[in-house]
ZAMARGU-4260 file (C-alpha; in steps of 0.2 Angstrom, whole numbers, plus 5000, padded with zeros to 4 digits):
<rodrens>
0) 5001/5000/5000 | 5007/5019/4995 | 4995/5030/5003 | 4984/5029/5017 | 4971/5039/5027
5) 4970/5038/5045 | 4957/5051/5054 | 4963/5062/5068 | 4947/5071/5074 | 4930/5078/5066
10) 4931/5082/5047 | 4954/5080/5050 | 4961/5069/5041 | 4982/5063/5040 | 4988/5060/5022
15) 5001/5047/5021 | 5011/5043/5005 | 5024/5032/5006 | 5041/5037/4994 | 5055/5026/4996
20) 5067/5021/5009 | 5084/5033/5015 | 5101/5026/5012 | 5100/5018/5027 | 5083/5011/5026
25) 5073/5021/5033 | 5056/5023/5028 | 5050/5041/5023 | 5034/5046/5022 | 5027/5063/5014
30) 5012/5068/5028 | 4998/5081/5025 | 4983/5085/5037 | 4969/5089/5027 | 4954/5100/5034
35) 4938/5093/5028 | 4927/5080/5023 | 4935/5063/5018 | 4933/5065/4999 | 4944/5081/5002
40) 4957/5069/5009 | 4955/5054/4996 | 4958/5066/4983 | 4973/5075/4989 | 4980/5056/4992
45) 4974/5052/4973 | 4985/5066/4968 | 5000/5064/4978 | 4998/5045/4971 | 4997/5051/4953
50) 5013/5063/4956 | 5022/5047/4965 | 5020/5040/4949 | 5023/5049/4936 | 5039/5053/4947
55) 5036/5072/4946 | 5036/5083/4962 | 5032/5073/4978 | 5050/5069/4979 | 5055/5087/4978
60) 5042/5089/4996 | 5049/5075/5005 | 5066/5086/5003 | 5058/5098/5012 | 5057/5086/5026
65) 5073/5084/5031 | 5082/5085/5048 | 5085/5102/5045 | 5067/5105/5044 | 5072/5120/5031
70) 5065/5119/5013 | 5076/5126/5000 | 5069/5130/4983 | 5075/5115/4973
</rodrens>
């Protein structure tokens, strides 16, 4: 499974997309909190999975989640 929708509260969802493993074998995920209905979260997950399959953008977003927590323009 490449993506998950996890309920976090009333109309709040955590969307997780698996992007791969780092050089140490640790799993890397793209995480995003979505506020709204489950359909909104499903649409976001579908969009991220489409980007992952196409090999665009999602890897760049994951680079922003590095240890430094600073996002550089790629």
